[in-house]
C-alpha positions as CSV (number, residue, x, y, z in Angstrom):
1,M,8.7,-2.9,13.7
2,P,9.9,-0.7,10.8
3,Y,9.3,3.0,10.9
4,P,6.8,3.9,8.2
5,I,7.8,6.2,5.4
6,A,5.3,8.7,4.0
7,L,4.3,8.1,0.4
8,D,5.1,11.7,-0.5
9,I,8.7,11.0,0.5
10,F,8.8,7.7,-1.3
11,T,7.6,9.2,-4.6
12,S,10.1,12.1,-4.5
13,F,12.9,12.3,-7.1
14,S,15.5,12.4,-4.3
15,F,14.2,9.3,-2.6
16,R,13.8,7.4,-5.9
17,D,17.5,8.4,-6.7
18,I,18.6,6.9,-3.4
19,L,16.7,3.7,-4.2
20,E,18.3,3.5,-7.6
21,R,21.8,4.2,-6.2
22,T,21.2,1.5,-3.5
23,K,20.1,-1.0,-6.2
24,N,23.2,-0.2,-8.3
25,G,25.6,-0.2,-5.4
26,T,26.7,3.3,-5.9
27,E,27.4,6.0,-3.2
28,T,24.2,7.6,-1.9
29,G,25.8,10.4,0.1
30,W,23.8,9.2,3.2
31,I,25.5,8.4,6.5
32,H,23.1,5.4,6.9
33,T,21.9,2.7,4.6
34,L,18.3,2.7,3.5
35,K,17.6,-0.3,5.8
36,Q,19.1,1.6,8.7
37,Y,17.0,4.6,7.9
38,H,13.8,2.6,7.8
39,Y,14.5,0.7,11.0
40,R,15.6,3.8,12.9
41,A,14.4,4.7,16.4
42,Q,11.1,6.6,16.5
43,W,12.8,9.6,18.1
44,E,16.4,10.6,17.6
45,L,18.7,13.3,19.1
46,Y,22.4,13.5,18.3
47,D,25.2,15.8,19.3
48,L,26.5,16.4,15.8
49,K,29.7,18.1,17.0
50,S,30.9,15.1,19.0
51,D,29.0,12.4,17.0
52,P,28.8,13.5,13.3
53,K,28.0,10.0,12.2
54,E,24.9,9.8,14.5
55,L,26.0,6.7,16.3
56,K,24.8,7.5,19.8
57,N,21.2,8.4,20.1
58,L,20.8,10.7,23.1
59,I,17.0,10.7,23.2
60,N,16.7,8.8,26.4
61,N,19.7,10.3,28.1
62,P,18.5,12.1,31.3
63,A,20.9,15.0,30.7
64,Y,19.0,16.0,27.6
65,Q,15.4,15.6,28.7
66,A,14.7,19.4,29.0
67,E,15.9,19.8,25.4
68,V,13.9,16.8,24.2
69,K,10.7,18.2,25.9
70,E,11.3,21.7,24.3
71,L,12.0,20.2,20.9
72,R,8.9,18.0,21.0
73,Q,6.8,21.0,22.0
74,E,8.3,23.1,19.1
75,L,7.5,20.3,16.7
76,L,3.9,20.0,18.0
77,T,3.4,23.7,17.7
78,W,4.7,23.7,14.2
79,Q,2.6,20.7,13.2
80,R,-0.5,22.5,14.5
81,S,0.3,25.8,12.8
82,T,0.9,24.1,9.4
83,D,-2.0,21.6,9.7
84,D,0.5,18.8,9.3
85,P,-1.3,15.6,8.2
86,R,1.1,13.6,10.4
87,L,0.0,15.4,13.5
88,C,-1.3,12.2,15.1
89,S,2.1,10.5,14.5
90,P,3.9,8.5,15.7
91,G,2.1,5.5,14.5
92,G,-0.3,7.2,12.1
93,S,-1.5,9.9,9.8
94,K,-4.6,11.9,9.2
95,W,-4.5,10.4,5.8
96,G,-4.4,6.8,7.2
97,A,-3.1,5.1,4.1
98,C,-0.4,7.5,3.2
99,V,2.3,5.5,5.0
100,F,3.7,2.2,3.8
101,Q,5.8,-0.4,5.4
102,W,9.3,-1.6,4.4
103,T,7.8,-4.5,2.4
104,M,6.8,-2.0,-0.3
105,I,10.5,-1.3,-1.0
106,P,12.1,-3.6,-3.5
107,D,13.9,-6.7,-2.2
108,W,17.3,-5.4,-3.4
109,C,17.1,-2.6,-0.8
110,H,16.9,-5.0,2.2
């Protein structure tokens, strides 16, 4: 299942530029394609020094579970302190309808 994208991101000038560049076949400056971004894992952790292209997701690697736990706790603390509307994510939002699925992105992006 595709990972939902928040509408506030979809309507941003930066994201619209990436959509337009994808449509025109010009360089986006991203490591990944739009499709790879949308169908990414729910949680990601990369060693950017040894894996700058983010090819090996370490999120389930037992050697990193202490860091994963700490980072998830930091995220939750930050979400609570900022009243983040996506606090109930993954899989939802306080706004409910503020996320959309891949089908809302034009066919030329697929």
